[in-house]
C-alpha positions in Angstrom: 20.1 22.5 -1.6 17.7 24.9 0.2 14.0 24.6 0.0 13.7 27.8 -1.9 16.1 26.7 -4.7 14.3 23.4 -5.0 10.9 25.1 -5.3 12.3 27.6 -7.9 13.8 24.6 -9.9 10.4 22.9 -9.7 8.6 26.0 -11.1 11.3 26.3 -13.7 10.6 22.8 -15.0 6.8 23.2 -15.2 6.8 24.3 -18.9 9.0 21.3 -19.8 6.7 18.9 -18.0 3.6 20.5 -19.6 5.2 20.3 -23.1 6.1 16.6 -22.5 2.5 15.8 -21.3 1.0 17.6 -24.3 3.4 15.7 -26.7 2.5 12.4 -25.1 -1.3 13.0 -25.3 -0.9 14.2 -28.9 1.1 11.1 -29.8 -1.4 8.8 -28.2 -4.3 10.5 -30.0 -2.4 10.4 -33.3 -1.6 6.7 -32.8 -5.2 6.0 -32.0 -6.5 7.8 -35.1 -4.0 6.3 -37.5 -4.3 2.7 -36.3 -8.0 2.1 -36.6 -9.1 -1.2 -35.1 -5.7 -2.8 -35.4 -4.5 -1.5 -32.1 -7.9 -1.7 -30.3 -6.6 -4.3 -27.7 -4.0 -1.7 -26.6 -6.8 0.9 -25.8 -8.9 -1.9 -24.3 -6.0 -2.6 -21.9 -5.8 1.0 -20.9 -9.5 1.2 -20.4 -9.6 -2.0 -18.3 -6.9 -0.8 -16.0 -8.5 2.6 -15.6 -11.8 1.0 -14.6 -10.0 -1.4 -12.2 -8.0 1.4 -10.7 -10.9 3.8 -10.3 -13.4 1.3 -9.0 -11.7 -1.5 -7.2 -8.1 -2.0 -6.5 -4.9 0.0 -6.5 -2.0 -2.5 -6.5 0.4 -0.2 -4.6 2.8 -2.9 -3.3 3.2 -4.2 -6.9 3.9 -0.6 -8.1 6.4 0.0 -5.2 8.2 -3.3 -6.1 8.5 -2.2 -9.7 9.6 1.3 -8.7 12.4 0.1 -6.5 13.4 -2.6 -9.0 13.8 0.2 -11.6 16.2 2.0 -9.3 18.1 -1.2 -8.7 18.3 -2.1 -12.4 19.4 1.4 -13.3 22.0 1.2 -10.5 23.3 -2.2 -11.8 23.5 -0.8 -15.4 25.5 2.2 -13.9 28.0 0.0 -12.1 26.5 0.2 -8.6 26.0 -2.7 -6.3 22.8 -3.3 -4.4 23.3 -3.1 -0.6 19.6 -3.2 0.5 16.3 -3.8 -1.3 13.1 -3.3 0.7 9.4 -3.2 -0.3 6.5 -2.5 2.0 2.8 -1.9 1.7 3.2 1.9 1.6 6.9 2.5 0.7 10.1 0.9 -0.3 13.8 1.7 -0.6 17.0 0.6 -2.4 20.4 1.3 -1.1 23.1 1.4 -3.8 26.8 2.0 -3.7 26.4 5.0 -6.1 23.8 7.4 -7.3 23.2 9.5 -10.4 20.3 11.2 -12.1 19.6 8.1 -14.3 19.2 5.9 -11.2 17.1 8.5 -9.5 14.7 9.1 -12.4 14.6 5.5 -13.8 11.2 4.5 -12.2 9.6 7.5 -13.9 11.1 7.0 -17.4 11.4 3.2 -17.4 8.1 1.3 -16.9 9.8 -1.9 -15.9 6.7 -4.2 -16.1 6.2 -3.1 -19.8 9.9 -4.0 -20.5 9.4 -7.4 -18.8 6.4 -7.9 -21.0 8.3 -7.0 -24.2 11.2 -9.3 -23.2 8.8 -12.2 -22.5 7.0 -11.6 -25.8 10.2 -11.6 -27.7 11.4 -14.8 -26.0 8.0 -16.4 -26.8 8.9 -15.6 -30.4 11.7 -18.1 -30.2 9.3 -20.9 -29.4 6.1 -20.0 -31.2 4.6 -17.7 -33.9 4.2 -14.5 -31.8 1.7 -13.0 -34.3 -0.9 -15.3 -32.7 -0.3 -13.5 -29.4 -0.1 -9.9 -30.8 -3.6 -8.9 -29.5 -2.8 -10.2 -26.0 0.5 -8.4 -26.1 -1.1 -5.1 -27.0 -3.8 -5.6 -24.3 -1.2 -6.2 -21.6 1.0 -3.4 -22.9 -1.9 -1.0 -22.6 -2.9 -2.3 -19.2 0.7 -2.0 -17.9 1.3 1.4 -19.3 -1.9 2.6 -17.7 -0.8 1.0 -14.4 2.5 2.7 -14.6 1.1 6.1 -15.5 -1.7 6.0 -12.9 0.5 5.1 -10.0 3.4 7.2 -11.1 1.2 10.3 -11.2 
């Protein structure tokens, strides 16, 4: 694919990306307005990560690991085998036996750390009353979603 075609395709998708961003922001604002204080830990998690990210530390290697892990998980779910998995301080790579659009876009659509949190929370539900941990769950979910969004952008 030539550079001109790729640039034209990128320009072509700008309205779709803008519409998706608008919908996401509108949904978050609607969620915030309708939930009152019930979901305040979620917003506190987003705020805490934003402060951490802006002022102190950007956990790039942790993000790169999750990014590459998303490619690997999507590959495994698509029937590929992992040949190589590498994570460094500034970059990473996964070599799989096959590739498709799902595998390529998985890290952008699949915030893996949030899904790990959800699985852990549900597993905790087998051992304890998870309603006791709902506020912590919301805080961590907000924190991890902000982490994913900030470092993906």
